[in-house]
C-alpha positions, 0 to 999 in steps of 0.5 A: 842137658850139657851146658859147657862146650870144649872149644879148640882154637887154632893155637899151639896150646894142648887143651881146648877151652871151656865156654858156657853154652847160652840158652839160645844155642843149647839145641844147636851146639854139637861136636864139630860145629864152628863157633865164634868165641871171646878170646882175650880182648878179641874174638876167634873162630874155634871148633866144639870138640866135646860137651860136658856138664862141669869144668875146673874153671870157675868163671867161664865166658859164653859162646858168642854164636855159631859161624854162619855156614861154618866148616863143620867137622864130621864125627868120624874125622873129629874123632881122628883129629882127637886121636892125632892130638893125643898120640902126638901130644899136640894141641887139637886146635893145631891139628884142626888148622892142619886138616882144614885149608885156610879158606875152609876155616875162614869160610872164604871158599870161592863160589859163583852163581848158578841158575837152574829151571824149577818145575814151574819154569819147565812148564810155563808157556813161552808166549809173546806175552813173556818179555823177550829177555826172560823168554831168551833165558828160559829157552836157553835153560830148557836147551841145557840139561844142567844148571848154567853159570849166571855170568855165562848165561847172561852173556850167551843171552845178551841180557843183564841179570835183571830178567834172571832175578825177576824169573827167580822172584816168580819161582820159574828159576832158582839162583844158587851159589856153588863151586866154579865151573872148572870144578864141574857143574852142580847136579851133573852125573859126570862130576864125580858120582859116576865111575868111568872105566877104561880097559887097563893097558895090560892084564894083571899077572897072578900075583897082582890078581891075588893081591887085588882079590885079597884087598877087594875082599876086605873092601866088600865086607868091609873089614879092617886089615892093613896090607903091606903091598911089597912089590919091586919097582915096576911090579904094577902096584898102581894097577892094584890100587886102581882096581881096589879103588874101583871095587870101593866105588862100585859099592858106593864108597870113597877112597883116599890115596896118599903120595909122598911127593907132590911131584908124583901127583900129576902122573897119579891124577892122570892114571886115576881120572882116566880109569875111575873119573874125577878126583879131588887133589889136596897138597900144599902147592895148590893155591889155597882157594883151589884146595878149598874147592877140592875139599868142599867137593869131597865134603859134599860127596860130589867126588869120591876119590881124594888124592894128595900128599901128607895132609890129605890123610884128613880129607873129608871123604864121604863113606870112606871104603879104602885107604892107600899109602903109596911109597909108605916107607918115605920119611916125607910122610912125617910132618916136621913142624907142629903138629908132628904127625906121621901120615902113614900111621894116622892112615892106619889108625883111620882105617882101623877106626872105620873098619876098612882096609889100608894098603901100604905100598912100597918096593922098599918097606920100612923096618917098622912095617916089616916088624909089624908083618912079623908080629902079625899086625900087617899082612904082606902081599908080594909082587916079585916081578915087573908087571910087563915081565921085564927084568930089573935094571943091571947095576954097575958100581964105580969106585970113585977113589980108584978113579980119582988117582988116575989121569984125568979122573976125579971129575963130576962124572966117571968116565964109564958114566960119560960113555954110558950117557953118550951111548944112550943118547945115540940110541935115542933113549933117555937118561935120569941123573940123580944127586940129592943136593941142590944148588951149584956148590954146597961148600965155598972154601979157601984152600989156603986157610980153610975158611968156609962161607957159612950162614950167620943164622945157621950152623951150615955152609951156604950153597951157591946158586949160580942162577941167582948169582948168590950164595944162600942158606937152604934153611933160613934163606939168608943170602950173600954174594960170593967174595972175590977173595978170602975174608980171612987171608985175602987169597983170591983162589976161592973154590966151590966144592960139593956140587949140586944139581945146578952144577951137574946141569951146567956141566952136562950142557958143556959135555953134550951141546945141543942135548935137551936137558932139564932139572927137577928140584926145589929151585926149579919147581916154583909152582905145580904148573912148572913141575908138571911142565918139566915132567911132561916134557920128559915123559913126551921125550922132548927132554933127553936128560933129566937131572934131579934130587929125590923128587925124581927118584920115586914113582915116575914111570917113564918108559924111555929111561934106560940109564940112571946115574947116581952121583955120590951114592953115599952122600947120606951115609955120614949123617948122624942118624940111625936110619941113614943106611936104611934110607940110603939103600931105599933111595938107591933102589927107588931111583934104580927102579926108574930104569928099564920100565919100557921095552929096552933093558935098563942100566944103573951106574952108582958112583961112590967112595964107599963101595964096600958099605953094606947099604950100597952092596945090598942096593946094588944087588937090590937085596933089601932082605940082606940090608934088613938082616944087617940093620936088625941086629944093630937096632935090636941091640940098641933098642931103636925102632922097630925094637923100641920107641923113641921121642925127641926133645929139642931146646932152642934159644938165641943164647947158647948157655940158656939152651944148654941149661934148659936142656940139662934141667929137663933131662934131670927132671925126666931122670928123677922120674925113675922109670926103669924102662925109659932111657934118656940120651943127652942132652947134647948139641943137635947135629945142626947146632944152630938154626935160624939164629937159635942154638939147639940142644936135644935129647932122646927118650927111648923105651921098649914100652910106649906107655912109660915113654909117653908118660915121661915125654908128657911130663917133660912137655908140661915143664916150663922152660928154665928161661922164658926165651927157650923154645921146647919141642917134643917129637913123638916117633921122630924121623929126623934127628938133625 
């Protein structure tokens, strides 16, 4: 019998800790169970991840005990968490902490008391000998086919809880703790176990039928296969998702649906619940207690569909039958703090380990996904036409360089765009304006001496937020008032350049008085309810113009939108990132796809100063194949993904010299390993050289083969920093190089 447990504690250390299993617990300790262990001078909760007979550590401490009603991790999920920690070279404890909502980890899930009749309570005669208060309770419960919440029961019967407790002692009722009533009644058939089917709004076309049959076949067998559902915007990918999930439910199995943006959740929840019944929602904008309740309903099998953002990939769906990743190309699926996992890749691995299909949906697939199709790892299913037969929106490119030279040109909006907006409003149709920069102005600048108002902690300009009457750093939150004159030359003509969504909204209110305008960005979306209200007003036609960042670019289906305007379409092309052209084209195709999804045709206006750039040319033609041909040759030559593998090492220190020396020391160590397949680029200052008060040096580890890259990265990660104050971060398969 094993005598040692390997326990993961939620701290940023890679290896679990070894503890002796006391004799009294040897029959109870198993992988996945939550335990209490001594940790330094304190005690901490942890999870048993493995059992063994030996340990390299001579002196081990005993496990103190099992956490009562602890959050046990099922074997399948624990196996996935282990793989995630190993692949991304991070601590298993960190991954567990990411996967479990805080109240689940700490056993603070909100529950309420419920009451139900026992078989004896159903049969007892309600004579006058039964006290009136107890008789009221029993009569009330007999009139209800389901359990009743204790507080509601005593209120409706006008009694205290004393007669209910007396009935419980006599075995006539049962009192138990369960989830609050807003999440369903325990034991009811309509709380997630049954499937509600409503006829779809349209019949699927032949391409949709082919995709549904192909994926459903893998669900029925079941068998692992990753399908790349490559469909133009508006081609009805969601209909394919719903019907495939329906097939899983018919087989008594569950489904997991991932979304790239929290803003897409309300629309997706509405569609799935209307057709398939209740879903559990998991994303970071939900209150912890509510996330925990949804998590528990999944774990207990009360709900079979999980829907959410990145971290929902670890949702405890019972008997999982299909995994769907919508907008699978999105970089938001990659977590930028530890553990730095990519939810799309974890989803594919989870499906592979379970032997179930995984569907990656996208109108603009990533180059990595297309390369996997080419190599036969994924199977591509195409949807080349919009589901309602409508054509894609026409695209008009406005060269802002030429317009700036004309009289009255160079403003926020080109003259053609203003004319288009006015004509659209006159037809009582809706307008969507996109600018991937929030705030009122990004650059507070002195035209005389060149002074820029910059963050003291970060190497970036402060953004002016007019609504808050202050300039603010969007990274660390530092804020300062706008100076009335230049601190360097005392010039009073301080200017605000690089407008953001707040200034666009302000200008629109001046141009179109009386028109209802809303804004959707991180400044206005302070809660889930606020986000839902903004989107609901736009969907219902109350809002005529919606201005937003990339939160408005993906997945929204608003039939009334016939005009999409993109301001500064080339805004991301100058970023020092090899994916900048690919992401620009993807984002422009996505936002263009919001136009013309209803009965009226759509039109898109792209404002740019680089109309000849191949990314913009391909986006204007909605020809991603051309873009990929252009990008593929460059990536292949430089051995960048998908023709190579990448890891990023980042050294951060408050002392610039220490950060640089630590990075140089690490680079020398990696180069001395003499792996011919591995190339080390750098070290060099990161594009954002200073962030939150720390100087940043980074280097890239590049290799055609994944094995040597991981070996070098693991060795570098194990090195102690040259200086104790230096923080070293490793990112496997990085999506952000800033």
